C-alpha positions as CSV (number, residue, x, y, z in Angstrom):
1,M,-2.4,-6.0,42.4
2,N,-5.2,-8.2,41.1
3,Y,-8.4,-7.2,40.3
4,D,-12.0,-9.5,40.7
5,S,-14.1,-8.9,37.4
6,K,-16.6,-7.2,39.3
7,R,-13.8,-4.4,40.6
8,I,-12.8,-4.3,37.0
9,A,-16.3,-3.4,35.6
10,S,-16.8,-0.7,38.3
11,V,-14.3,1.2,36.7
12,L,-15.3,1.4,33.7
13,T,-18.4,2.8,35.2
14,K,-16.3,6.2,35.8
15,F,-16.1,6.7,32.2
16,G,-19.8,7.3,31.8
17,V,-20.3,2.9,30.7
18,A,-23.5,1.8,32.5
19,Y,-24.3,-1.4,32.2
20,D,-26.9,-4.8,33.5
21,S,-23.9,-7.1,32.6
22,F,-20.6,-7.6,31.8
23,R,-18.2,-10.7,30.9
24,V,-14.1,-9.4,31.7
25,E,-11.1,-11.2,29.9
26,T,-7.6,-10.2,31.0
27,F,-5.0,-10.3,28.8
28,H,-1.4,-11.4,30.0
29,S,1.1,-10.7,27.2
30,G,2.7,-7.2,27.9
31,H,5.8,-6.2,29.8
32,I,3.9,-3.1,31.5
33,N,0.3,-2.3,31.7
34,S,-2.2,-4.6,33.0
35,T,-5.3,-5.0,30.5
36,H,-8.4,-6.0,30.1
37,R,-11.4,-6.8,27.6
38,V,-15.0,-5.7,29.2
39,D,-18.3,-6.7,27.4
40,I,-21.2,-5.4,28.5
41,R,-24.8,-5.6,27.8
42,C,-27.2,-2.5,28.4
43,K,-30.6,-2.4,27.6
44,G,-30.4,-4.9,25.3
45,K,-27.4,-3.5,23.6
46,S,-23.8,-5.1,23.6
47,D,-20.6,-2.9,23.8
48,S,-17.5,-3.7,24.2
49,F,-14.2,-1.5,25.8
50,V,-10.7,-2.5,26.6
51,L,-10.0,-0.6,29.9
52,Q,-5.8,-1.0,31.0
53,R,-4.5,0.1,34.3
54,I,-1.2,1.7,33.9
55,N,1.7,0.9,35.5
56,T,2.7,4.4,37.6
57,Y,6.6,3.2,38.4
58,V,7.2,2.5,35.4
59,F,5.2,5.8,33.6
60,R,6.1,8.7,36.1
61,N,3.7,11.4,34.2
62,P,0.5,9.4,33.2
63,I,-1.4,12.5,32.7
64,G,1.5,14.2,30.3
65,I,0.8,10.7,28.7
66,M,-2.8,10.8,27.9
67,E,-2.6,14.1,27.6
68,N,-0.1,13.2,24.2
69,I,-2.6,10.4,23.4
70,D,-5.7,12.9,23.0
71,K,-3.7,14.6,20.9
72,V,-2.6,12.5,18.4
73,T,-5.4,10.6,18.4
74,C,-7.2,13.8,17.3
75,H,-4.7,14.6,14.6
76,I,-4.8,11.6,12.9
77,R,-8.7,11.6,12.9
78,E,-9.0,14.9,11.8
79,K,-6.6,13.7,9.5
80,L,-8.5,10.8,7.7
81,I,-11.9,12.8,8.4
82,S,-10.2,15.7,5.9
83,E,-9.1,12.3,3.4
84,G,-12.7,11.4,3.1
85,T,-11.5,8.4,5.5
86,N,-14.2,7.1,7.6
87,P,-12.4,6.6,11.0
88,E,-14.1,4.2,13.1
89,G,-11.7,1.5,14.0
90,R,-8.5,3.3,12.5
91,V,-7.6,4.9,15.5
92,L,-8.4,4.6,18.9
93,E,-11.2,6.4,20.8
94,F,-10.6,7.2,24.3
95,L,-13.5,7.6,26.8
96,K,-13.8,11.0,28.6
97,R,-15.6,11.5,32.0
98,E,-17.8,14.6,32.5
99,D,-14.9,16.6,33.7
100,G,-13.0,16.0,29.9
101,T,-10.0,13.7,31.1
102,N,-9.7,10.8,29.3
103,Y,-8.4,8.8,32.7
104,Y,-9.6,8.2,36.1
105,F,-7.1,8.7,38.9
106,E,-8.2,6.1,41.6
107,D,-4.8,6.0,43.7
108,D,-1.5,6.7,43.8
109,A,-1.4,3.1,42.3
110,N,-4.5,2.9,40.1
111,F,-4.5,4.7,36.9
112,W,-7.0,3.9,34.4
113,R,-8.0,4.4,31.0
114,A,-10.5,2.9,28.4
115,Y,-11.4,3.0,24.9
116,R,-13.2,1.1,22.3
117,Y,-12.5,-2.5,21.2
118,I,-11.9,-2.8,17.8
119,D,-14.1,-5.2,16.8
120,N,-12.6,-8.5,14.5
121,T,-9.3,-7.9,15.0
122,I,-5.9,-9.8,16.1
123,T,-2.4,-9.0,17.5
124,Y,0.4,-11.2,16.5
125,D,3.7,-11.6,18.8
126,Q,4.9,-13.4,15.8
127,A,5.0,-12.6,11.8
128,G,4.2,-15.5,10.1
129,D,2.8,-14.0,7.0
130,P,5.1,-11.6,4.8
131,E,2.1,-10.0,3.8
132,V,0.8,-9.2,6.4
133,L,3.7,-8.0,7.8
134,R,3.7,-5.2,5.5
135,N,1.0,-4.3,6.0
136,A,1.8,-3.6,9.6
137,G,5.0,-2.0,8.1
138,Y,2.9,0.0,5.9
139,S,0.5,1.1,9.2
140,F,3.4,2.4,11.0
141,G,4.4,4.0,8.5
142,L,1.3,5.8,7.9
143,F,1.4,6.5,11.2
144,Q,4.7,8.4,11.1
145,K,3.7,9.9,7.9
146,Q,0.2,11.1,9.6
147,L,1.8,12.4,12.5
148,C,4.7,14.4,10.2
149,D,2.8,18.1,10.6
150,F,1.9,17.5,14.5
151,P,3.6,20.4,16.1
152,M,6.4,18.4,18.1
153,S,6.2,21.6,20.7
154,E,2.8,20.6,21.8
155,L,3.8,16.8,22.9
156,N,4.9,16.3,26.9
157,D,8.1,15.5,27.1
158,T,6.6,12.5,29.5
159,L,9.5,9.8,28.2
160,P,13.4,11.5,28.8
161,D,15.5,9.7,26.7
162,F,13.8,6.7,26.3
163,H,15.9,5.6,22.7
164,N,18.4,7.9,23.2
165,T,21.2,4.8,23.4
166,P,24.2,5.8,24.9
167,V,22.1,7.5,27.9
168,R,20.2,4.3,27.6
169,M,23.7,2.0,28.1
170,K,25.5,4.5,30.7
171,R,22.4,3.4,32.7
172,F,23.4,-0.6,31.9
173,F,27.2,-0.3,32.6
174,D,26.3,1.6,35.8
175,A,24.3,-1.2,36.7
176,C,27.3,-3.6,36.1
177,E,29.4,-1.4,38.7
178,K,26.5,-1.5,41.9
179,D,26.3,-4.9,41.1
180,P,23.2,-4.4,43.8
181,V,21.8,-8.1,43.6
182,G,24.7,-9.7,42.9
183,R,23.8,-11.0,39.4
184,R,26.8,-9.4,37.2
185,K,29.3,-13.0,37.6
186,K,26.2,-14.3,34.8
187,I,26.6,-11.5,32.2
188,E,30.1,-10.6,31.6
189,K,30.3,-12.3,28.3
190,E,27.2,-9.9,27.6
191,I,28.9,-6.7,29.2
192,A,32.2,-6.9,27.3
193,I,30.2,-7.3,24.0
194,L,28.1,-4.5,24.2
195,E,31.2,-2.7,25.4
196,E,32.8,-3.2,21.8
197,N,30.1,-1.9,20.1
198,R,29.6,1.2,21.5
199,P,31.1,2.6,18.2
200,I,27.4,1.5,16.4
201,W,24.9,1.9,18.9
202,S,26.0,5.5,19.3
203,K,26.1,6.6,15.7
204,L,21.6,7.3,15.7
205,E,23.0,9.7,18.9
206,E,25.1,11.2,17.4
207,G,23.1,12.0,13.8
208,R,20.3,13.3,16.3
209,V,22.8,16.0,17.4
210,S,24.3,17.0,14.5
211,G,21.5,18.0,13.1
212,K,21.4,15.0,10.2
213,L,18.0,13.0,11.3
214,P,15.5,14.9,12.3
215,L,13.1,15.0,15.0
216,R,9.3,13.5,14.5
217,V,6.2,12.2,16.3
218,T,7.4,8.5,16.6
219,H,5.6,5.8,18.5
220,N,8.9,4.4,20.1
221,D,7.1,1.0,21.2
222,T,6.6,-0.7,17.3
223,K,6.1,-4.0,18.3
224,Y,4.4,-6.2,15.4
225,N,1.8,-6.8,18.5
226,N,0.8,-3.2,18.5
227,I,-0.9,-3.0,15.7
228,L,-4.5,-4.4,15.5
229,I,-4.8,-6.8,12.3
230,D,-7.9,-7.6,10.6
231,K,-9.0,-11.1,11.0
232,D,-10.4,-11.7,8.1
233,T,-8.1,-9.5,5.4
234,G,-5.0,-9.4,8.0
235,E,-5.0,-6.1,6.8
236,A,-3.3,-3.8,9.9
237,V,-5.6,-1.3,10.4
238,C,-5.1,0.3,14.0
239,V,-1.2,1.4,15.6
240,I,-1.9,1.0,19.9
241,D,-0.5,1.2,23.2
242,L,0.0,5.4,22.1
243,D,2.2,5.9,26.2
244,T,5.2,6.4,24.3
245,V,4.7,8.5,21.8
246,T,7.5,11.5,21.8
247,P,9.5,13.0,19.6
248,G,12.2,10.4,18.3
249,L,14.2,9.4,15.3
250,C,12.6,7.7,12.1
251,A,14.4,5.1,12.0
252,Y,14.0,4.5,16.4
253,D,10.3,3.8,14.6
254,F,11.4,1.0,11.9
255,G,14.4,-0.5,14.4
256,D,12.1,-1.6,16.9
257,A,9.4,-2.9,15.2
258,I,12.3,-5.1,12.8
259,R,14.2,-6.2,16.1
260,F,10.8,-7.5,17.0
261,S,8.8,-8.7,13.7
262,A,11.6,-10.3,11.4
263,N,13.3,-12.0,14.7
264,S,12.9,-15.8,13.2
265,A,12.4,-16.8,17.3
266,A,10.6,-15.1,19.8
267,E,12.0,-12.0,21.8
268,D,13.3,-14.3,25.4
269,E,14.0,-17.8,23.1
270,P,16.5,-18.9,25.8
271,D,17.6,-21.4,22.4
272,L,20.2,-19.0,21.1
273,S,21.3,-21.0,17.9
274,K,17.2,-20.4,16.9
275,V,17.6,-16.6,17.4
276,S,18.2,-15.2,13.7
277,L,17.5,-12.1,11.5
278,D,15.0,-13.3,8.7
279,L,15.9,-11.2,5.2
280,D,12.7,-12.6,3.8
281,L,10.5,-10.5,6.9
282,Y,13.0,-7.5,7.1
283,R,11.6,-7.4,3.0
284,A,8.5,-7.5,3.7
285,F,8.1,-4.9,7.1
286,A,10.7,-2.2,4.8
287,E,8.5,-2.3,1.9
288,G,5.2,-1.3,3.5
289,F,7.3,1.3,5.9
290,I,9.3,2.6,3.5
291,S,6.6,3.0,0.9
292,A,4.8,5.2,3.5
293,C,7.2,7.3,4.4
294,K,9.7,7.7,1.9
295,D,7.6,11.0,0.0
296,F,8.2,13.3,3.3
297,C,11.7,11.1,5.2
298,T,14.8,12.8,4.3
299,P,17.5,10.4,2.5
300,E,19.2,11.1,5.2
301,E,16.5,9.4,7.2
302,L,16.2,6.7,5.0
303,D,19.9,5.7,4.3
304,S,19.6,5.4,8.7
305,L,16.5,3.1,9.3
306,A,19.1,-0.1,8.9
307,L,21.3,1.1,11.9
308,G,18.3,1.9,13.4
309,A,17.6,-1.9,13.3
310,L,20.5,-2.4,14.8
311,T,20.5,0.0,17.1
312,M,17.5,-0.7,19.1
313,T,18.5,-4.3,18.9
314,F,21.4,-3.2,21.7
315,E,19.6,-0.9,23.7
316,L,16.3,-3.2,24.2
317,A,19.4,-6.2,25.3
318,G,21.0,-3.7,26.6
319,R,17.9,-2.6,29.0
320,F,16.5,-6.5,29.4
321,L,20.2,-7.4,31.6
322,E,19.7,-3.8,33.8
323,D,16.6,-4.8,34.7
324,Y,18.2,-8.4,35.7
325,L,20.9,-6.4,37.5
326,L,18.0,-4.4,39.2
327,G,16.4,-7.0,40.3
328,D,13.6,-7.0,37.8
329,P,11.5,-4.0,38.8
330,Y,10.5,-2.8,34.9
331,F,9.9,-5.7,33.4
332,K,7.2,-8.2,33.6
333,T,8.5,-11.8,34.2
334,L,8.1,-14.8,34.5
335,H,11.0,-16.1,36.3
336,D,14.0,-15.4,37.6
337,E,16.0,-15.1,34.5
338,H,13.8,-14.3,32.0
339,N,15.6,-10.9,31.3
340,L,18.4,-12.5,31.0
341,E,17.2,-14.8,28.3
342,R,15.9,-11.9,27.3
343,G,19.6,-10.1,26.6
344,R,21.0,-13.0,25.6
345,S,18.6,-13.3,23.0
346,Q,18.4,-9.9,21.6
347,L,22.3,-9.4,21.6
348,A,22.1,-12.6,19.0
349,L,19.9,-11.2,17.3
350,A,21.7,-7.4,17.0
351,L,25.4,-9.9,16.1
352,D,23.5,-11.7,13.7
353,M,22.1,-8.3,12.3
354,K,26.0,-7.1,12.0
355,T,26.2,-9.8,9.5
356,K,23.3,-9.0,7.3
357,F,23.4,-5.4,7.9
358,D,24.6,-4.9,4.2
359,Q,21.9,-6.5,2.9
360,M,19.6,-4.3,4.9
361,Q,21.1,-1.8,3.5
362,E,20.4,-2.7,-0.1
363,I,16.9,-3.5,0.7
364,N,16.0,0.2,1.8
365,R,18.1,1.5,-0.5
366,G,16.7,-0.8,-3.4
367,I,13.0,0.6,-1.9
368,A,13.8,4.2,-1.5
369,G,15.4,4.7,-5.1
370,L,18.8,5.8,-3.3
371,K,21.8,5.1,-4.9
């Protein structure tokens, strides 16, 4: 649904924001939600906010999500204050309405939230500077560290089995069987690759079920563009896009970040010859992430991180291809075969990771001090 600028700005008033004038900028990079920056002037003063319309087809329990976000951001803010760190700009600050809620339910299709814009920051869809990526890795690892003592029982399970890869793959194979829009014939090769690699993408879930890998509070969508980077210093200052915060495995966050940020090509690169794992970028992210969380993670968790990268890449390939089979109801697409290109690109990356897996393990073990 499209909104004109005046309508978007008017929604912001539901969160107690008054304005004399405004300017709206709409962002188009996200796969799921609709995101707008609103710059306002009121009585001679300027302020900026991010207003988001949540995709309730994807996120079926938006109130539960916002309750989770409120608890998690409050926990991080309190921890920063206790450490003597100013939390401003280090954790998202969501606006609340008069009734105390941090959301506005306009109607069944329009669920809104707003938070303060963090100035002098930028997001990147690809990492070019290893030092910036190292900082981003540290920021995602720190996010887990800040929440390692958060009581997971207080979180709403808003996305059951979100990164349960065998469950995800069952949905994919079910879609293959049903083939509702007649697209299966184009992905027979991809189906075979995912089936062949079942022993690999099943291992993390086996570790969780056995208790070998403990549950943590995880972000679960650790793409590089979910970190705000300081424009001047390259420092990663704040983790954003907290819709998917639920109990999960440490390897989920590490793995999803690697498959996105250490890819030599874009996530949807159609020329598969350009797709590979950049080990220099891999090392940079791993140095940051592991340095932040190695003191509270178990040796088994640290040793599962490389497998997390491989697993998350196979999983997202299955998710993109499933969406393609179903007629693209989940991810935003730019053309009819966009999800097909995404799925094939992720499979190419996963297969390259397989050839480099021993090197990935060696890097991680060296950083973590494991034998």
